[in-house]
C-alpha positions in Angstrom: 19.9 -6.8 23.0 20.8 -9.7 20.7 17.2 -10.5 19.5 13.6 -9.5 20.0 13.2 -12.5 22.3 15.9 -11.1 24.5 14.3 -7.7 24.9 13.4 -6.6 28.4 9.8 -6.5 29.6 8.0 -3.2 29.2 7.2 -3.4 33.0 11.0 -3.7 34.0 11.3 0.0 35.0 8.1 -0.4 37.2 9.4 -3.4 39.0 13.1 -2.4 39.2 13.6 1.3 38.3 16.9 2.5 37.1 17.7 5.6 39.0 21.0 6.7 37.5 20.1 9.3 34.9 23.7 9.6 33.6 24.1 6.0 32.5 21.9 3.3 30.8 20.8 0.2 32.5 23.6 -2.4 31.7 22.4 -5.1 29.4 22.6 -8.7 30.4 24.0 -10.9 27.7 21.7 -13.8 27.0 23.5 -17.0 26.2 22.1 -19.2 23.5 20.3 -22.4 24.3 22.7 -25.4 24.8 21.4 -27.4 21.8 23.0 -28.5 18.6 20.4 -26.6 16.5 21.2 -23.4 18.4 25.0 -24.0 17.9 24.5 -24.5 14.2 22.6 -21.2 14.0 25.4 -19.4 15.9 28.1 -20.9 13.7 26.2 -19.7 10.6 26.3 -16.2 11.9 30.0 -16.3 12.4 30.6 -18.0 9.0 29.1 -14.9 7.3 31.7 -12.6 8.9 34.3 -13.7 6.3 35.7 -10.2 5.5 35.4 -8.8 9.0 36.9 -11.9 10.7 38.3 -14.4 8.2 39.8 -16.7 10.9 36.6 -17.0 12.9 34.6 -17.5 9.8 36.9 -20.4 8.7 36.6 -22.0 12.1 32.9 -21.7 12.0 32.7 -23.2 8.6 34.8 -26.2 9.8 32.4 -26.6 12.8 29.3 -26.5 10.5 31.0 -29.2 8.3 31.5 -31.5 11.3 27.9 -31.0 12.4 26.6 -31.6 8.9 28.7 -34.8 8.3 28.1 -36.4 11.8 26.3 -39.8 12.1 23.1 -37.9 12.8 23.3 -34.6 10.8 22.3 -31.5 12.8 19.3 -29.7 11.2 20.4 -26.4 9.6 24.1 -27.2 9.5 24.3 -28.1 5.8 24.0 -25.4 3.2 21.4 -27.4 1.3 19.0 -26.5 4.2 19.7 -22.7 4.1 16.8 -20.9 2.6 19.0 -18.2 1.0 21.0 -20.7 -0.9 18.1 -22.9 -2.2 17.0 -22.5 -5.9 14.0 -20.4 -6.7 10.8 -22.4 -6.0 9.6 -21.4 -9.6 10.6 -19.3 -12.5 7.0 -19.0 -13.8 5.4 -15.6 -14.2 2.9 -14.5 -11.6 0.0 -14.6 -14.3 0.4 -17.5 -16.6 0.8 -16.8 -20.3 -2.4 -16.5 -22.1 -4.4 -15.3 -19.1 -5.6 -11.7 -18.6 -3.6 -9.7 -16.1 -5.8 -8.2 -13.3 -5.0 -4.4 -12.9 -6.5 -2.2 -10.3 -6.5 1.5 -11.1 -5.3 2.4 -7.6 -2.2 0.2 -8.1 -1.0 1.5 -11.6 1.1 4.2 -10.0 2.3 2.0 -7.2 3.8 -0.7 -9.5 5.4 1.9 -11.6 7.1 3.5 -8.7 8.4 0.2 -7.3 7.4 -3.2 -8.6 9.0 -4.8 -5.5 6.8 -2.7 -3.1 3.7 -3.5 -5.1 4.4 -7.3 -5.2 5.1 -7.6 -1.5 1.9 -5.6 -0.6 -0.1 -7.7 -3.1 1.2 -10.9 -1.6 0.0 -9.8 1.9 2.9 -8.0 3.2 1.2 -4.7 3.7 1.1 -3.2 7.3 -1.9 -3.8 9.4 -4.8 -1.3 9.1 -4.2 1.8 11.3 -6.7 4.3 12.5 -6.3 6.6 9.5 -7.6 3.8 7.2 -10.3 2.8 9.7 -11.6 6.4 9.7 -11.4 6.5 5.9 -13.5 3.4 5.7 -16.0 4.9 8.1 -16.4 8.0 6.0 -16.6 6.0 2.7 -19.3 3.9 4.2 -21.4 6.9 5.2 -20.9 8.4 1.7 -22.0 5.1 0.2 -25.2 4.8 2.3 -26.1 8.4 2.2 -24.7 9.9 -1.1 -27.0 13.0 -1.2 -27.4 14.0 2.5 -27.1 17.3 4.2 -24.3 18.3 6.5 -26.5 17.9 9.5 -27.6 14.5 8.4 -24.0 13.4 7.8 -22.9 14.5 11.3 -25.8 12.6 12.9 -24.8 9.5 11.1 -21.2 10.0 12.1 -22.3 10.3 15.8 -24.2 7.1 15.4 -21.3 5.1 13.8 -18.4 6.7 15.7 -18.4 4.0 18.6 -17.6 1.3 16.0 -14.0 2.7 15.8 -13.5 2.0 19.6 -11.9 5.4 20.2 -11.5 6.5 23.9 -13.4 9.3 25.4 -10.4 11.7 25.8 -8.9 14.8 24.1 -7.3 12.7 21.4 -10.6 11.0 20.6 -12.4 14.4 20.5 -9.8 15.7 18.0 -10.3 12.7 15.7 -14.0 13.2 15.8 -13.7 16.8 15.0 -11.5 15.8 12.0 -14.1 13.3 10.9 -16.8 15.9 11.3 -15.0 18.2 8.9 -14.8 15.4 6.3 -18.4 14.7 6.2 -19.3 18.4 6.2 -17.0 18.8 3.2 -18.8 15.8 1.6 -22.0 17.7 1.9 -20.5 20.8 0.4 -19.3 18.7 -2.6 -22.8 17.3 -3.1 -24.1 20.9 -3.4 -21.2 21.8 -5.7 -22.0 18.9 -7.9 -25.5 19.9 -8.4 -24.6 23.6 -9.0 -22.3 22.5 -11.8 -25.0 20.6 -13.5 -24.1 17.0 -12.7 -26.3 14.3 -11.3 -25.3 11.1 -9.4 -25.6 7.7 -11.2 -24.1 5.3 -8.8 -22.0 4.9 -5.7 -19.3 2.2 -5.1 -19.9 1.1 -8.7 -17.9 -2.1 -9.6 -16.5 -2.3 -13.2 -14.3 -4.7 -15.2 -13.1 -4.4 -18.8 -10.5 -6.1 -20.9 -8.0 -4.0 -22.7 -6.1 -5.7 -25.5 -2.4 -4.8 -25.4 0.4 -5.6 -27.7 1.4 -8.7 -25.6 -1.2 -9.4 -23.0 -4.7 -8.5 -22.1 -5.0 -6.1 -19.1 -8.2 -6.8 -17.2 -8.9 -3.4 -15.6 -11.2 -3.8 -12.7 -12.0 -1.8 -9.6 -14.7 0.2 -7.8 -15.5 4.0 -8.2 -16.8 6.0 -5.2 -19.1 8.1 -7.3 -20.2 7.8 -10.9 -21.8 11.0 -12.2 -23.2 12.5 -15.4 -22.4 16.0 -16.5 -24.7 18.4 -18.5 -23.3 17.0 -21.8 -24.3 13.5 -20.9 -20.6 12.4 -20.3 -19.6 10.2 -17.4 -17.6 11.7 -14.6 -15.7 9.6 -12.0 -15.2 11.0 -8.5 -12.7 9.5 -6.0 -13.2 10.5 -2.4 -9.9 11.0 -0.5 -9.7 11.1 3.3 -5.9 11.3 3.6 -4.0 14.5 4.5 -1.8 14.6 1.5 -2.8 15.4 -2.2 -1.0 15.5 -5.5 0.0 18.8 -7.0 -2.1 20.4 -9.8 0.5 19.3 -12.3 0.4 15.7 -11.1 -3.4 15.5 -11.5 -3.2 16.2 -15.2 -1.8 12.7 -15.8 -2.8 11.1 -12.4 -2.6 7.3 -13.2 -5.6 6.3 -11.1 -7.9 9.0 -12.5 -6.6 8.3 -16.0 -7.3 4.6 -15.6 -10.8 5.4 -14.6 -11.3 7.4 -17.7 -9.8 4.7 -19.9 -12.4 2.3 -18.5 -15.1 4.7 -19.6 -13.7 4.9 -23.1 -13.5 1.0 -23.2 -17.2 0.7 -22.3 -16.8 -0.5 -18.7 -20.0 1.2 -17.6 -22.3 0.2 -20.5 -24.4 -1.8 -18.1 -24.8 0.9 -15.6 -28.1 2.1 -16.7 -26.9 5.6 -17.1 -28.1 6.0 -20.7 -25.0 8.1 -21.3 -22.6 7.9 -24.2 -19.4 6.2 -23.4 -17.4 9.5 -23.5 -15.6 10.8 -20.4 -16.3 14.1 -18.8 -13.2 13.8 -16.8 -12.4 12.5 -13.3 -11.8 14.1 -9.9 -10.2 13.7 -6.6 -12.4 15.2 -3.8 -10.1 16.0 -0.9 -12.0 15.5 2.3 -9.1 14.9 4.7 -7.0 18.1 3.9 -6.8 20.6 6.7 -8.7 23.4 4.8 -12.0 25.1 5.4 -13.5 24.2 2.0 -13.7 21.0 0.1 -10.9 20.7 -2.5 -11.7 19.3 -5.9 -8.8 18.3 -8.2 -10.2 17.9 -11.6 -8.6 15.9 -14.5 -9.6 17.0 -18.0 -11.6 14.7 -20.1 -9.6 11.9 -21.8 -10.2 11.6 -25.5 -9.5 8.6 -27.6 -7.0 10.3 -29.9 -5.1 11.6 -26.9 -5.4 8.5 -24.7 -2.1 8.4 -22.6 -3.7 6.2 -19.9 -4.3 3.0 -21.7 -0.5 2.5 -22.6 0.2 3.2 -18.9 -2.1 0.4 -17.9 -0.6 -2.1 -20.3 2.9 -1.1 -18.9 1.7 -1.8 -15.4 0.1 -5.1 -16.5 3.5 -6.2 -17.9 5.2 -5.4 -14.6 2.5 -7.1 -12.5 2.7 -10.4 -14.6 6.4 -10.8 -14.6 8.7 -13.2 -12.9 11.0 -10.7 -11.1 10.1 -7.5 -9.4 12.6 -4.6 -9.4 13.2 -2.3 -6.3 13.1 1.3 -7.4 13.7 4.5 -5.4 12.6 8.1 -6.2 15.8 9.9 -7.1 14.2 13.2 -6.1 14.0 12.0 -2.4 17.6 10.7 -2.2 19.0 14.0 -0.8 17.2 13.9 2.5 18.1 10.3 3.5 14.6 9.0 2.6 13.8 7.4 -0.7 10.2 7.1 0.1 10.5 3.3 0.3 7.4 1.7 2.1 9.2 -1.6 2.8 12.8 -0.8 3.9 13.1 -4.1 5.7 13.0 -6.1 2.5 14.4 -3.6 0.0 17.8 -4.4 -1.3 18.4 -0.6 -1.9 17.9 0.3 1.7 20.4 0.0 4.4 17.8 -1.9 6.5 17.2 -4.5 3.8 18.8 -7.8 4.2 19.0 -11.1 2.3 17.5 -14.2 3.9 21.1 -15.5 4.4 21.9 -12.5 6.6 
């Protein structure tokens, strides 16, 4: 079909079944509306086929010229009205000079991988919330309200809150519930492990904000940690609960940007007002994997960050520079280029992807 508007109804096969299994249902060509505005749009499409069909492109350009220079110009015919040919609305940086650049620990890695992907998502271009995220939000909510519960108490609370997800009472819904039950039981197992290792809980869903003076700009590192704990040496430990099915490798955890950013926040005194009575030294940070398909809870620990070996703060300043810029580069992971997928989350707008198109196309 020519466009989304011309797609057949999803009920077409119910009303008029196509019985020939060897051939596809023939498509009916939908003619454009007989209006001057629609004519201008069609001529613009032909005018872009310069290399493929130079003669038709020339005729289309002549037709657009006639429509644009008529007594009553046809909207969309003159190039001055084409979005892709208009000048940029602004060349100013996203964050004005002299103002702190807001940086979220969870986005430090994302902007490093592809500034374009980060910007589109930050501007509201992220996909709608799916079930996996809704389930993660539910588990995080239980962990926040009941940070030190037993496995039985967690499951009882899960049963109470489960209807809020709107899942159907079928086999798929039961599988999803079983997965959620495994998550909360792993959370209970982690609580026991935390106590066994001599740590105690200080706060859950703890907000923080701290300014880090960089060579050019101030990076305002701010976010929220799932769990703030204190180890036996009085050092702060930040724990991030993960409900997804994937996890970084052990080597990646060593310099995991999000965990490193949390530790940099500790060193900068972000939790001075937390009432923890702990020194502003870091005891490390950890990813607690609740969503992995394993029997036991997986804890991926990042070693304590020391001021003399602080690799995270320069990474934060580099991210701040990218976030505050005027242009955002599209980047692809070269390690994923061999299998036809670059790991791009926004192929529809990425100029490096075959799906990506300019606004003039």
